C-alpha positions as CSV (number, residue, x, y, z in Angstrom):
1,X,80.5,-48.7,-23.0
2,X,82.3,-52.1,-22.6
3,X,85.3,-49.6,-23.5
4,X,84.7,-47.1,-20.7
5,X,84.4,-49.9,-18.2
6,X,88.3,-51.5,-19.3
7,X,89.4,-48.2,-19.2
8,X,88.2,-47.4,-15.7
9,X,89.2,-51.1,-14.3
10,X,92.9,-50.4,-15.5
11,X,92.8,-46.9,-14.4
12,X,91.7,-48.4,-10.7
13,X,94.2,-50.9,-10.3
14,X,97.3,-48.4,-11.6
15,X,95.7,-46.6,-8.7
16,X,97.3,-47.2,-5.0
17,X,95.6,-44.7,-3.0
18,X,93.4,-47.7,-1.9
19,X,96.2,-50.2,-1.0
20,X,96.7,-46.9,2.1
21,X,92.9,-47.3,2.9
22,X,93.3,-50.9,3.4
23,X,96.2,-50.5,5.3
24,X,94.3,-48.7,8.1
25,X,91.4,-50.8,8.0
26,X,94.1,-53.8,9.1
27,X,95.4,-51.7,11.2
28,X,92.5,-50.7,12.9
29,X,90.9,-53.7,13.2
30,X,93.9,-55.2,14.9
31,X,93.6,-52.7,17.3
32,X,90.2,-53.3,18.6
33,X,91.2,-57.1,18.7
34,X,93.8,-56.4,21.0
35,X,92.0,-53.8,22.9
36,X,89.3,-56.2,23.6
37,X,91.3,-59.2,24.6
38,X,93.1,-56.5,26.9
39,X,89.6,-55.3,28.5
40,X,88.8,-59.0,28.5
41,X,91.3,-60.0,30.9
42,X,91.3,-56.5,32.6
43,X,87.0,-57.5,33.7
44,X,88.3,-61.3,34.6
45,X,91.5,-59.8,37.2
46,X,88.8,-57.1,38.6
47,X,85.7,-59.7,38.8
48,X,88.1,-62.4,41.0
49,X,89.4,-59.8,43.1
50,X,85.9,-58.2,43.9
51,X,84.4,-62.0,44.5
52,X,87.6,-62.4,46.9
53,X,87.2,-59.1,48.8
54,X,83.2,-60.2,49.4
55,X,84.3,-63.8,50.7
56,X,86.5,-61.8,52.9
57,X,83.9,-59.5,54.3
58,X,81.9,-60.2,57.6
59,X,78.3,-61.2,57.9
60,X,76.2,-63.8,55.7
61,X,77.2,-64.4,52.7
62,X,74.4,-64.0,49.4
63,X,73.9,-67.0,47.4
64,X,76.3,-67.7,44.4
65,X,75.5,-67.9,40.9
């Protein structure tokens, strides 16, 4: 049994197919992080624009948060 486990571990060390999977995983994680950052910044810009537009409208102002 021990010999079989050693043989399988040796085979896994030589196999480089998993390296590509890890690289894709890192690339996807980086893309998701960049996307979240970009959308967060966009949301802040839109919020600022909506607040500015609301402040320019005539009439009674609602209570601010």
